[in-house]
N, C-alpha and C positions, 0 to 999 in steps of 0.2 A: 545731263543733270537738270533738275528742276530749278527754275529761277525763284528764289524766295524774297529777294529784295531788288527793287528797281529804283534807281536815282535818276531823275529826268530833269536835266538843265536847271539844276539848283543854284540859286544865287542868294547870298546873305550879305546885305549892305548895312553899313553904319555911317552916320553923319561924320564928316571930316571937314571942318572949316565951313566954307560956303558950298561944298559939294558932298559927295559920298565916296566911300571906299568899299570895295567888294572883298570881304574876307574869304568868301567862296564865290567863284566867278564862272557860272555856267557848267557845273560839274555833272557828268552823267556816267553811270556804270551800273552793271548788274552783278548781283552776288547769288551764288547757288547753294542749295542745301548740301551739306556734307563738305563744305569748303571753308578753309581757314585762311584769312587774308591779312596781310600786314599793310597798314597805311603809313607811309613814311614821307619825310620831307623836313627841311630846316624849320626852325622856329619862325612863326608868322606865315607858314605856307597854307594854313587853313584846315589842317587835319583835325585838330581838336574841335574846331567849330563844326566841321562835318560830322564828327562823331556825336556831338551833342544834338545835332539835327536828326541823325539816325536813331538816337535814343528818345526822340520826341520831347526833349527838354528845351529845345530852341526852335522857333518857327523860321523857316526860310522866307526871304523877301519875295521870292518867286520860285516856281518849279514844283515838282512833286516827288514824294518818297512813298513808294508802295512796299508794304510788308505783308506777305501772304495775300497779295492782290487787294489790300485795303490801303487807301490813301491816307497816310498819317497826317498830312498837311490839311486835310479837309475836316478832321475831327474836332469837336468841341473839347474843351479842356477836361471835363469829367470823363468823357468817352475815351480820350487819349490816355488819361491816367489809368483807367481800367485796362485798356489795351496794353499799356506798358507792363503792368503786373503779370499779364498772361503770356505775352509774346516776346518781351525784350528783357534780357538779363544784362546788367552792366556793372562794371566796377571802375571807379575813377580813383585818382591818386589820394583823395581825401578819405576813402574807404567808407565813411558814414556808418560805422557799426554802432548799434545801440549799446551804450556803456553799461547798462545794468543787466544785459543778457550775456550768457556764456557764448563761446564760439559756436557750439552746436545749436543753441537757441537762435543765434543770429542767422545761421544758415537756414533754419526752419521757418524763419519769420515770413518769407514770401508765401510759403505754403499756407500758413495760418491766415494771412491777409486774404488769400484767395479761397479760404475754406476747403483746402485740399489736403490738409495734414492727415496722415495715417501712420501707423507703426511701420509700414513698409517704406514710407518716405523717410522716416527717422533712420532706418537702416541705410538708405541711400545717402542721407546727409553724412552719416558716419563714414561711409565708404569714400565719399568725396574728400572729406577732411583727411582721412588716412592716406589717400593717393597724393595729397598735397603736402604730406609730411607732418601732419598735425594730430596724429593718432593719440598722442599723450597730452594734448592741450585742449581737448574738446570741452572741458568743464571750466576753462579759464575765462575770466572776464577780459574785455579788450585792454584794460589798463595793465593787465598782467602779461600781455603779449608784446613782443617787439613789433616795430613798424612793419617789417617784412611778414611776420606771422599774421598781423591784422590784414595785410593785403591779400594773403592766401585765403583767409576766412571770407573776405569779400568776393574773391574769385569763386569759391565754392558756392556762396549764396547766389551768385549770378547764374549758376548752372543748375540749381536744385530743381526748379520747376520745368526743366526741359523746354526752354523758350525757343522760338524760331530763330532769333538773332541774339548772339552773345557779343557784347562790346567790352573792350578792355583798354583803358588809357594808361600806357606805360606800366604794364603789370610787373615788370622786372626792376623798376626804379630803385626799390629798397632792398634788393637781393644781391648776394654775391654771385659769382659766375656759375658755380655748380648748382645752386638753388634756382637761379634764373632759368637755366637750361631745363631743369626738372619741371618747373612750373609751366613753361611754355610747351614743352613736350606733352605734359599731361593735358593742358588745354586743347592742344591739337588732337590728341587721341580721343578725348571726350566729344569734341565737335564731330569728328569722323564717325565714331561709334554711334552717336545719337542722331546722326544725320542733321545736325544743326548748321547754322551759318555763323562763323566767328570772324570778328574784325578786331585787330589789335593795332593800336597806335604805338609806335616805338621809335626811339632814337638808336637803339642797340641793334645794328644790322646783323650781328651774329645770330640773332634769334630767327631770322628769316629762313634758317635751315629747316624749320618745321612748318612753314606755310606753303600754300598751294599757289598763291599769287601775291605780287607786290603792286600796290597802287601808289605811285609817287605823285604828290602834290607839290606844286611850285607856284608861288604868288596867287594862290587861290584856284588854280587850274590843274587838271590832270595832265601831268607832263608825260607820263608813260605808264603802261601796265606791263609788268613782266611776269611770265609764267613758265618759261622753259627751265628745265632743271639746271642747265649750264649757267644761265643768268642768275638764278637763285643761289647756286653754290658759290658763284663769284661774289655776290653781295654779302654772303655769310662770312666771307674772308676779305673784308674791305681793304686791309693793308696791302694785299697782293692782287687786288682785282684790277686788271688792265683791259679787260674785254669791254666793259661798259664805260661810256663817256664820263669824264670827271664830275660833271654837274650832278649826276645821279648820286654820287658819294659825298656831296657837299653838306653833310649833316654834322650836328654837334658831336664832338667826341664823347663816347659813353664812358663815364667814370663812376666808380663807387667809392665813397669814403669809408674808412675803417669803421666809423660810428654807425654806418648803415648796414654793415654786414650782419647777417643772422644765420 
């Protein structure tokens, strides 16, 4: 496998009283093209901070992040913004959809910003939305969509320009179990089909059924990286997982309220 992302001894520090605290503390790992990875850990483990640095939205205090052999941490802000538009697709829990654009127009937005929009890409945008269960909602505005539907539009937008790296922060947070499995399975299929690199932060261990590796963070450090099919199958059924030490399973219980179901 070709290495598309290299994280080298990354530290992110914040002031704390008279000293500092490391939200991310010396993290290193490689990600490969065609690989879908889950980043897991309890709240405060540093996974969301790490995701923001991979997205180029947050600067590390020290260390390097290479994407397609280009050091994201050495770029000026304007250069990094342009690089993000071309190389990184991401969706966070806030979704950040443009309220006056339809679902289809929101997905096409990155193509228009990069001057890459063509009728062929419109067909691709429609295909992505259909695969995510939104075939009949393409012309709806965000305010006409449920939270889960908005999240799926954001996922389609993150994939439309075929980026090197696709990032998703809790992509199933607003979805019921059936739709959550569908969305994560579709993300995994698209990452594999397009030979992209995908990283998903999740508290829902059931979703690791579809990933190739799990990176567990604890107290800002990489606690372990799991890739064997047996370990991933165990994690995907956490209630009955006895093979892996208990601290690996020390995550928040995944819950969906009835109001969030779509």
